[in-house]
C-alpha positions as a Python dict, from the first residue, in 0.01 Angstrom:
ca = {
    (1, 'M'): (0, 0, 0),
    (2, 'T'): (-259, -213, 178),
    (3, 'E'): (-66, -286, 464),
    (4, 'G'): (43, 41, 544),
    (5, 'R'): (-335, 165, 554),
    (6, 'G'): (-475, -133, 770),
    (7, 'T'): (-176, -21, 1018),
    (8, 'R'): (-278, 337, 995),
    (9, 'A'): (-680, 247, 1022),
    (10, 'L'): (-607, 41, 1323),
    (11, 'S'): (-404, 316, 1518),
    (12, 'G'): (-667, 562, 1469),
    (13, 'G'): (-688, 655, 1140),
    (14, 'P'): (-488, 858, 866),
    (15, 'N'): (-474, 1176, 1122),
    (16, 'A'): (-371, 964, 1471),
    (17, 'A'): (-38, 1054, 1591),
    (18, 'P'): (234, 803, 1634),
    (19, 'H'): (228, 667, 1996),
    (20, 'G'): (406, 884, 2229),
    (21, 'E'): (377, 1199, 2031),
    (22, 'D'): (130, 1494, 1980),
    (23, 'Y'): (42, 1665, 1681),
    (24, 'G'): (273, 1945, 1740),
    (25, 'G'): (569, 1685, 1745),
    (26, 'A'): (604, 1670, 2131),
    (27, 'R'): (622, 1361, 2344),
    (28, 'A'): (292, 1286, 2492),
    (29, 'Q'): (263, 1245, 2862),
    (30, 'L'): (127, 877, 2872),
    (31, 'P'): (186, 614, 3176),
    (32, 'D'): (429, 337, 3049),
    (33, 'A'): (334, 23, 3209),
    (34, 'A'): (680, -145, 3090),
    (35, 'H'): (871, 87, 3342),
    (36, 'G'): (606, 70, 3584),
    (37, 'A'): (559, 455, 3601),
    (38, 'S'): (229, 591, 3786),
    (39, 'V'): (132, 933, 3919),
    (40, 'E'): (-4, 1000, 4249),
    (41, 'P'): (-396, 1167, 4231),
    (42, 'P'): (-389, 1538, 4275),
    (43, 'E'): (-641, 1469, 4573),
    (44, 'E'): (-383, 1234, 4749),
    (45, 'V'): (-88, 1502, 4697),
    (46, 'E'): (-279, 1762, 4845),
    (47, 'F'): (-381, 1552, 5128),
    (48, 'G'): (-18, 1469, 5216),
    (49, 'R'): (84, 1831, 5190),
    (50, 'A'): (-201, 1929, 5427),
    (51, 'R'): (-89, 1642, 5655),
    (52, 'S'): (265, 1736, 5656),
    (53, 'R'): (162, 2127, 5733),
    (54, 'S'): (-59, 2032, 6028),
    (55, 'W'): (214, 1785, 6157),
    (56, 'H'): (459, 2098, 6153),
    (57, 'A'): (223, 2307, 6293),
    (58, 'L'): (141, 2105, 6555),
    (59, 'R'): (538, 2015, 6664),
    (60, 'F'): (602, 2430, 6648),
    (61, 'L'): (281, 2469, 6876),
    (62, 'L'): (400, 2215, 7109),
    (63, 'Q'): (766, 2318, 7114),
    (64, 'G'): (643, 2661, 7196),
    (65, 'V'): (443, 2562, 7489),
    (66, 'A'): (746, 2374, 7610),
    (67, 'L'): (980, 2678, 7593),
    (68, 'V'): (742, 2894, 7763),
    (69, 'L'): (681, 2613, 8029),
    (70, 'T'): (1088, 2584, 8039),
    (71, 'A'): (1105, 2971, 8135),
    (72, 'V'): (792, 2981, 8387),
    (73, 'Y'): (871, 2601, 8560),
    (74, 'P'): (960, 2774, 8884),
    (75, 'L'): (652, 2999, 8895),
    (76, 'V'): (416, 2696, 8795),
    (77, 'V'): (579, 2479, 9094),
    (78, 'W'): (554, 2754, 9336),
    (79, 'R'): (196, 2836, 9287),
    (80, 'G'): (86, 2485, 9269),
    (81, 'L'): (282, 2370, 9548),
    (82, 'L'): (118, 2628, 9750),
    (83, 'A'): (-252, 2574, 9614),
    (84, 'G'): (-241, 2159, 9574),
    (85, 'S'): (-14, 1854, 9627),
    (86, 'P'): (321, 1789, 9462),
    (87, 'R'): (147, 1492, 9267),
    (88, 'R'): (-136, 1740, 9119),
    (89, 'V'): (154, 1957, 8997),
    (90, 'A'): (377, 1701, 8864),
    (91, 'L'): (79, 1532, 8657),
    (92, 'V'): (-37, 1848, 8519),
    (93, 'L'): (351, 1925, 8392),
    (94, 'L'): (370, 1577, 8258),
    (95, 'L'): (60, 1617, 8073),
    (96, 'I'): (194, 1937, 7875),
    (97, 'L'): (585, 1806, 7841),
    (98, 'V'): (509, 1428, 7718),
    (99, 'P'): (327, 1526, 7412),
    (100, 'T'): (635, 1746, 7323),
    (101, 'V'): (899, 1525, 7400),
    (102, 'A'): (693, 1251, 7212),
    (103, 'L'): (700, 1449, 6900),
    (104, 'R'): (1040, 1535, 6943),
    (105, 'V'): (1139, 1172, 6928),
    (106, 'V'): (928, 1081, 6634),
    (107, 'G'): (970, 1407, 6434),
    (108, 'G'): (1288, 1518, 6527),
    (109, 'T'): (1516, 1359, 6226),
    (110, 'S'): (1564, 1677, 5998),
    (111, 'R'): (1847, 1825, 6215),
    (112, 'Q'): (1991, 1515, 6327),
    (113, 'R'): (2300, 1557, 6122),
    (114, 'A'): (2346, 1936, 6199),
    (115, 'W'): (2313, 1835, 6585),
    (116, 'Q'): (2479, 1518, 6603),
    (117, 'G'): (2797, 1681, 6767),
    (118, 'V'): (2580, 1807, 7052),
    (119, 'R'): (2341, 1497, 7092),
    (120, 'H'): (2418, 1459, 7468),
    (121, 'L'): (2183, 1753, 7545),
    (122, 'S'): (1913, 1569, 7391),
    (123, 'V'): (1847, 1353, 7734),
    (124, 'L'): (1750, 1687, 7929),
    (125, 'P'): (1380, 1630, 7879),
    (126, 'F'): (1360, 1290, 7956),
    (127, 'V'): (1539, 1332, 8282),
    (128, 'S'): (1280, 1604, 8354),
    (129, 'L'): (1044, 1329, 8265),
    (130, 'A'): (1155, 1101, 8522),
    (131, 'A'): (1189, 1349, 8800),
    (132, 'L'): (839, 1439, 8732),
    (133, 'G'): (720, 1088, 8727),
    (134, 'L'): (845, 1014, 9052),
    (135, 'A'): (719, 1338, 9209),
    (136, 'A'): (365, 1209, 9099),
    (137, 'W'): (436, 876, 9207),
    (138, 'L'): (594, 911, 9569),
    (139, 'D'): (364, 1236, 9575),
    (140, 'S'): (676, 1413, 9699),
    (141, 'S'): (793, 1789, 9629),
    (142, 'G'): (1146, 1703, 9639),
    (143, 'F'): (1192, 1561, 9293),
    (144, 'I'): (1026, 1855, 9146),
    (145, 'L'): (1246, 2088, 9311),
    (146, 'A'): (1528, 1890, 9186),
    (147, 'V'): (1469, 1931, 8833),
    (148, 'P'): (1689, 2248, 8808),
    (149, 'I'): (1952, 2060, 8999),
    (150, 'A'): (1955, 1757, 8772),
    (151, 'I'): (1964, 1960, 8417),
    (152, 'N'): (2244, 2171, 8565),
    (153, 'T'): (2420, 1838, 8657),
    (154, 'L'): (2370, 1708, 8332),
    (155, 'M'): (2497, 2023, 8143),
    (156, 'L'): (2822, 2019, 8377),
    (157, 'S'): (2872, 1672, 8268),
    (158, 'A'): (2801, 1740, 7897),
    (159, 'F'): (2997, 2021, 7877),
    (160, 'G'): (3307, 1880, 8116),
    (161, 'S'): (3321, 1562, 7923),
    (162, 'T'): (3406, 1761, 7636),
    (163, 'L'): (3739, 1907, 7756),
    (164, 'R'): (3927, 1586, 7775),
    (165, 'R'): (4233, 1560, 7544),
    (166, 'G'): (4148, 1477, 7196),
    (167, 'V'): (3788, 1569, 7233),
    (168, 'T'): (3622, 1875, 7075),
    (169, 'P'): (3487, 2090, 7325),
    (170, 'M'): (3112, 2146, 7344),
    (171, 'V'): (3138, 2546, 7252),
    (172, 'E'): (3345, 2479, 6964),
    (173, 'R'): (3076, 2225, 6857),
    (174, 'F'): (2813, 2486, 6844),
    (175, 'A'): (3045, 2735, 6698),
    (176, 'R'): (3101, 2496, 6390),
    (177, 'L'): (2760, 2464, 6291),
    (178, 'Q'): (2792, 2833, 6199),
    (179, 'V'): (3155, 2817, 6082),
    (180, 'P'): (3301, 2519, 6004),
    (181, 'D'): (3668, 2605, 6006),
    (182, 'L'): (3830, 2750, 6312),
    (183, 'D'): (4192, 2832, 6357),
    (184, 'E'): (4418, 2740, 6675),
    (185, 'E'): (4342, 3097, 6878),
    (186, 'Q'): (3935, 3045, 6812),
    (187, 'R'): (3969, 2678, 6909),
    (188, 'A'): (4145, 2784, 7209),
    (189, 'W'): (3845, 3045, 7271),
    (190, 'C'): (3596, 2787, 7258),
    (191, 'R'): (3766, 2566, 7504),
    (192, 'L'): (3800, 2845, 7744),
    (193, 'W'): (3422, 2942, 7700),
    (194, 'T'): (3333, 2572, 7761),
    (195, 'R'): (3541, 2583, 8110),
    (196, 'L'): (3359, 2901, 8202),
    (197, 'W'): (3017, 2737, 8142),
    (198, 'C'): (3135, 2451, 8328),
    (199, 'A'): (3179, 2659, 8637),
    (200, 'F'): (2822, 2846, 8581),
    (201, 'F'): (2648, 2536, 8578),
    (202, 'A'): (2829, 2370, 8899),
    (203, 'V'): (2772, 2693, 9083),
    (204, 'N'): (2390, 2743, 8948),
    (205, 'G'): (2326, 2373, 9028),
    (206, 'A'): (2502, 2426, 9391),
    (207, 'V'): (2260, 2730, 9460),
    (208, 'A'): (1936, 2575, 9333),
    (209, 'G'): (2007, 2294, 9576),
    (210, 'L'): (2104, 2467, 9844),
    (211, 'L'): (1757, 2702, 9816),
    (212, 'A'): (1572, 2393, 9778),
    (213, 'V'): (1683, 2211, 10092),
    (214, 'F'): (1737, 2535, 10319),
    (215, 'A'): (1546, 2839, 10177),
    (216, 'P'): (1184, 2899, 10152),
    (217, 'L'): (991, 2787, 9824),
    (218, 'D'): (954, 3159, 9713),
    (219, 'W'): (1342, 3187, 9729),
    (220, 'W'): (1362, 2862, 9522),
    (221, 'A'): (1117, 3008, 9256),
    (222, 'F'): (1266, 3373, 9269),
    (223, 'Y'): (1628, 3239, 9195),
    (224, 'N'): (1524, 2942, 8927),
    (225, 'G'): (1273, 3156, 8785),
    (226, 'L'): (1444, 3471, 8723),
    (227, 'L'): (1779, 3547, 8826),
    (228, 'A'): (1929, 3176, 8691),
    (229, 'Y'): (1755, 3335, 8350),
    (230, 'L'): (1933, 3673, 8376),
    (231, 'L'): (2231, 3502, 8464),
    (232, 'V'): (2262, 3284, 8154),
    (233, 'G'): (2147, 3588, 7958),
    (234, 'A'): (2476, 3775, 8096),
    (235, 'M'): (2692, 3471, 7999),
    (236, 'F'): (2555, 3477, 7652),
    (237, 'A'): (2594, 3869, 7654),
    (238, 'A'): (2936, 3861, 7757),
    (239, 'E'): (3051, 3594, 7532),
    (240, 'W'): (2903, 3767, 7250),
    (241, 'T'): (3053, 4115, 7328),
    (242, 'L'): (3419, 3988, 7369),
    (243, 'R'): (3427, 3741, 7075),
    (244, 'R'): (3299, 4060, 6864),
    (245, 'R'): (3609, 4236, 7001),
    (246, 'R'): (3844, 3987, 6982),
    (247, 'F'): (3761, 3798, 6622),
    (248, 'P'): (3580, 4096, 6430),
    (249, 'Q'): (3691, 3897, 6111),
    (250, 'L'): (3488, 3588, 6244),
    (251, 'T'): (3185, 3804, 6315),
    (252, 'A'): (3191, 3941, 5938),
    (253, 'R'): (3207, 3546, 5818),
    (254, 'E'): (2913, 3444, 6044),
    (255, 'V'): (2710, 3769, 5876),
    (256, 'R'): (2791, 3642, 5544),
    (257, 'G'): (2724, 3274, 5596),
    (258, 'A'): (2399, 3366, 5765),
}
């Protein structure tokens, strides 16, 4: 009896709860040094969350700027070359593109697995940076005007390389991001449209090159800044419309999987 009283007195008196339990019998949330458990302070957790939100907001902003710049690139070049030197235009474009590409490289790991099948297209921003860098270094407008040609050439190479026997066509890779299993007819459809996109990139790049060499600057800007985007939109609209008619069951599966 004496030993029991002494033990209880050392542990905090007759009403003290055993180690690891509270007064209601529930386990107390006590740190266990033996297991090395540690709890981050609330202010550190909140700081980490705020930093993550700021990072995502900055990436979203710069990606939006890059998207807008891609759309108005020919118009910016047109106005810039009329008002200043090619070096100045290239430097302005580089100041906008470099942070965006850097953020994509550093923080672009969340979708790497899903987009691994189309990773060949990730080199496009670096080609634009290289062309603009040469334009700034040599003070030459030719490299600036060559950006649409280089992009179409790389797209043609990326799509065309997937038409080899035993290789999954590029359009099928995009399709499998939404519908993992495709039957033989659907795979043939994807191969057909991969060929059509190859033809489009070949013609579009050739027209951009001819305009860059032989046509006035405003013709080049009009085609690459407006007509080319309308043609791309027409290709997407045609494929989407024909696919809905050819494979109505596939469209229903896409809606259910969305």
